[in-house]
N, C-alpha and C positions, 0 to 999 in steps of 0.2 A: 594573137590575143587569146587568153584563156579566161574562162569564167567559172565561178563556183557552181556546182551542179545541185547544191542543196541549200536550204535556208536554215536560220537558227544559229545556235551556239557553235556548231562545228564549222559553219561557213565563216562566222565572225573571227574564228581563230586561224583560218587558213592564211598561208603566207602568199604574197604576190609572186607571180612568176619571175624567174631570173631575167634581168634585162628589161623589165617593165618600166615604162615611164609614168603611167597613171595607175594608182591604186584606188579603185572606186568601190564605195560601200553604199548600198541602197537601204536607208533606214525607214523609208515610207514611199509607197508607190500608188496609193489610192487617191482618188480625186473627190472633191466636193464635200465629203463627210466621212469622218473616221467611223470604221465599222468594227464590231466586236462579236461577230456571230461565227458559229462553227462552219458556215458555208463559205467563209473567206479565210479560214485559218491557214491554209497552205500558201496563198499568195500574199496574205497580210491585209490588215485593215487600217494601218496608219497612213495619214496623208503625207504628201510629198516632202521628202528630205533626202538629199543626196550629198554624201561626203566624198571629197576627192583629195587624195594626197599626191602632190606633184611638186618637184623641185624643192623638197624640204618644207613645203608649206601645207597648211590644212585649209581647204576651201569647203564651204558648205553652201549648197544651193537649195534655197527655200526652207521655211521654218514651220512646216506642217507638224502634225502630232508626232511624226517620226523623229523630230529633233530632240524629244525628251530623252529616249534611251541613248541617242547619239551624244548628248551633253553629259550624261552620267559617265559614259565611257571615256570621253575626252578629258573630263575633270579627273577621273581616276588615273588616267595615263599621265596627267600633269601637263597637258598641252596648254600653252600660254598665249600663242599668237593664232588668231582665227580671222579669216575673211568670210563674211556671210553675204551671199548674193541673193536678192529676192527677185523672182520673176514678176511679182506684183503683190498687192496688199490684200487680196481676197482672203477671207477667213481660213479657208482650207490650206493656204500657203503661209499663214502667219500665226495660227492658233497655238502653236507650241512655243513661240518666241518668249513669252513671259516665264516659261518653265525650263529654259535653257540654262543648265547648271553653271557653265563657265561665266555667265553674266553676273553671278553672285560671288565670284572669286576675285579678290583685289589684285591678284597677280596677272589676271587675264587682260590682254589687249585685243579688242574685237573691232573690226572695221565692218560696218553695215553698208552695203552697196544697194542703192535703190534707183532703178531706171525710170522714175516717175517724177522727175523734177517739176514737170508742168502741173502736177496735181498737188504739190506741196512738199516741203522739206521732209526728209525721213524722220527727223526728230519730232515734228508735229504729228506725222502719221502714227508713229509709235506711241506718242502720248494719247492720241485718240483711241488707239487700240486698248490701252491700259488706263481707263478712267471710269469713274462711277457713272451710271449704275451697272456698267458692264464688267468691271474688274475692280477688286477691292483696293489695289495699290497702283501707283504710277511708276514710271521708269526710274524715279529717284531711289528706288530700293536696290537698284543694281549697284554693285561694288566694283565691277570691272571698269577699265578705261574703255569707253565707248566712243568711237569716231564714226560719223556718218558721212557717206559720199553720195551725193545726188548727181545724177547724170541723165542725159537724154540720148537714147540710142539713135544712130549707130556708132556711139563712141567706142574707142579701142583703148585698152589699158595694158601697159607692160608692168606686171606685178613684180617681176624679177628678171634678171638677164635670161633670155630664152623662154620666158613664160608670158604669153600674150593672151588677153581676154578680148574677144570681139563680141559685140552686142547687136541685136536687131529687134525692132518693135514688131509685135505680132498683132494679128487681127483677133481681138478679144475685148469684151465689154470693159471699158476703162483702160484698155491696152495691157500688154504683158511684154516681158523681155526674154528673148532667147539668148543663150550664151554659147560661145564657141571657145574652147580652151585649146591652145596650141603650145606644145613643148616637145623637144626632142624628136622632131619630125612626125609626131602623132597629133591627131586632132579629135576632140570629143565635143559633140554638140548636144545641148539640152534645149529642147524645143517644146515648151509647155507654158501656157495654155494658148491654143491657136485654133481658129475655125477656118476651114477651107470652103471654097465654092465647089460644089459637086461638079466633076468633070474638068476641073481646072487645076493645074499645078501652079502654085504661087511662085512666080519667078524669083522673088526676093528670098523666100525660104530655100528654094532649090539652090540658088547661088550661094547662100550662106552656109549650107551643109556640104557643099561640093567636096568630094574627096575625103570626107571625114572617115576615120577608122571606126567610129561608133557614133550613132545618133540615138538618143533617147527622145521619143516623140509622143506627144499627146494622142493616145489611142483610146479615149474614153468611150467612143462609139464604134459601131461598124457601119458600113455604107447604108444598110437598111434603116438605121436610126436617124440618119441625117435629115431626112425630110420632116420628121416630127420634132426635131431639136434645132431647127434653124434659129440662129441668133443666140444660142446658148454659149458659144465661144469655144467649141471643142471640135476635134477631128476624129478620124477613124483609123483603125489599124491597116485597112487596105490602102488608105492615102499615104500612110507611112511607108508602105512598100513601094508605091508608085514614085514617091519622092526619092527614096533610097536608090531605086534603079536609075532614075533620070540623073541623079547627082553623083553616081558612082560611090555611094557609101558602102563601107565594108560590112558593117553589121548594124542592125536596128533593133532597139529594145522598146517594147510597148510599155508606157507608163500612164499614170493618171486614170487607173481603172475606175469605171463607174461604180457607185455604191451597190447597184443592183447586179453587178457582174460577179457571179459565183465562181468558186474554184473550178467546178466542172465546165462552166462556160469558157473560162480562160484556158483550160486544157484544150478545148475544142479549137479555140483561136490559135493556140500554139501549133497544133497539128496542121491546121489549114495553112497557116503562114509558112511553115517549114517546107511545104510542098511548092510554094511559090518563090520563096527567097531563103536559101539555106542559112543565111546569116541572121535570120529573124528569131527573136525570142520574146516571151512574155516576162517582164520583170517581176521578181519576187522580193518582198520585204526580207532583208537579211542577206541578200545576194551580194557577193563580192566579186569584182571583175578586175583583172589585171590586163593592162593594155600597153 
């Protein structure tokens, strides 16, 4: 696997490695709140949005503020078929959804996957997100063909021959869904948002990510933050490494950076993590990874 070493326009134009099964683009890696300060300029301030090209399909995971530039690029490219998977409906993971350009294109067919059937159908949750007095217009302004798929983890989906999506419910207020994408003998796991019990490896999460080539994991905190943030629904970068070692994960990327985590602080985490686990890295907005 190779990954882009820089962020921004040069990274966005980089070509995936020859023979790669997954082409991964990180449009947003921040958690909780979009940030626009100079102290986060290098790692980025947009909230979670991950684009995956695999088996000729375009998959988007989460609709944080990073989905806005993603949508502009997809529409300019003329992409017409999109699967959008939500980990959950908290604002930082859905705030960009009403601003996703392909939804306003009549030629677009978008399937919205929501692993929260128990809390209500996705169409109702979307309507609740886009209603007065919180938003000026409702989903009726969309011109795309929009299909919603409600499910309860741990359901598994075969999107195409040889392309399988596995799901897992996570420990997070209101729950969240982890995704494991399998294709061409490769596996990618996206595990955010999740809270761990200090000193305990969640057996379900560990089994879910076992043998993955890459795991993107909720690393909002470090171990020292956990005692003062119990119940907030997030994990630490050290826990990401513990899970990766126990599960035989090839590489682990830290995502969902806390709003207060500056570029300098993330640099320090990257340095510390690399000494413990050579396959660890801190995700940057604009990063592109071939797998």
